[in-house]
C-alpha positions as CSV (number, residue, x, y, z in Angstrom):
1,M,81.3,-35.8,-51.1
2,S,79.9,-39.3,-50.5
3,Q,76.6,-39.9,-49.0
4,L,78.3,-41.5,-45.9
5,S,80.4,-38.3,-45.5
6,Q,77.3,-36.1,-45.8
7,L,75.5,-38.2,-43.2
8,K,78.4,-38.0,-40.8
9,E,78.7,-34.3,-41.3
10,A,74.9,-33.8,-40.8
11,V,74.9,-36.0,-37.6
12,T,78.0,-34.2,-36.3
13,N,76.2,-30.8,-36.8
14,V,73.2,-32.0,-35.0
15,A,75.4,-33.1,-32.1
16,K,77.1,-29.7,-32.0
17,S,73.8,-27.9,-32.1
18,S,72.4,-30.0,-29.3
19,R,75.5,-29.3,-27.1
20,T,75.3,-25.6,-27.9
21,S,71.6,-25.3,-27.2
22,G,72.0,-27.4,-24.0
23,G,74.7,-25.0,-22.8
24,E,72.6,-22.0,-23.6
25,L,69.7,-23.5,-21.7
26,Q,72.0,-24.3,-18.8
27,R,73.0,-20.6,-18.5
28,F,69.3,-19.6,-18.8
29,I,68.2,-22.1,-16.1
30,Q,70.8,-20.8,-13.6
31,E,69.5,-17.3,-13.9
32,F,65.9,-18.4,-14.0
33,N,66.3,-20.4,-10.8
34,K,67.8,-17.3,-9.1
35,Q,64.8,-15.3,-10.1
36,I,62.5,-18.1,-8.8
37,S,64.3,-17.9,-5.5
38,E,63.8,-14.1,-5.4
39,V,60.1,-14.5,-6.1
40,Q,59.8,-17.2,-3.4
41,A,61.6,-14.9,-0.9
42,Q,59.3,-12.0,-1.7
43,I,56.2,-14.2,-1.3
44,G,57.6,-15.8,1.8
45,G,55.4,-18.3,3.6
46,S,52.2,-17.1,2.0
47,A,49.5,-19.7,2.0
48,Q,47.4,-17.8,-0.6
49,R,46.5,-20.1,-3.5
50,A,47.6,-17.6,-6.2
51,D,51.0,-17.3,-4.6
52,Q,51.5,-21.0,-4.5
53,Q,50.3,-21.4,-8.1
54,V,52.9,-18.9,-9.3
55,I,55.7,-20.8,-7.5
56,Q,54.4,-24.1,-8.8
57,A,54.2,-22.8,-12.4
58,L,57.8,-21.4,-12.2
59,Q,59.1,-24.6,-10.7
60,G,57.3,-26.6,-13.3
61,A,58.9,-24.5,-16.0
62,S,62.3,-25.0,-14.4
63,N,61.9,-28.8,-14.3
64,A,60.8,-28.8,-17.9
65,V,64.0,-26.9,-18.9
66,Q,66.1,-29.2,-16.9
67,Q,64.6,-32.2,-18.8
68,A,65.2,-30.5,-22.1
69,I,68.8,-30.0,-21.1
70,G,69.1,-33.6,-20.3
71,A,67.5,-34.6,-23.6
72,L,69.8,-32.4,-25.6
73,E,72.9,-33.7,-23.8
74,N,71.7,-37.3,-24.5
75,S,71.0,-36.6,-28.1
76,A,74.4,-34.9,-28.5
77,S,76.1,-38.0,-27.0
78,V,74.2,-40.5,-29.0
79,A,74.7,-38.5,-32.3
80,S,78.4,-38.1,-31.6
81,Q,78.8,-41.8,-31.0
82,Y,76.9,-42.6,-34.1
83,A,78.9,-40.2,-36.2
84,N,82.2,-41.6,-34.9
85,G,81.1,-45.1,-35.9
86,L,80.5,-44.1,-39.5
């Protein structure tokens, strides 16, 4: 196998892994966001600092996962385009 073929295969595998991981994280974030909603409903309109910190931490984690999903989708797209150009 030529070096170019090896490179194309490696980049294609990275793209596939990125897509797979992004999909898994998408499924995770859907469930996680449901759980956050449940916690928010349980806490209600509490003004206690500790309650608000929990919600903020959970929402921060959700946002970080959403960013990771976007980064994985982007890397999959860029890697696929690159591999197709080889």
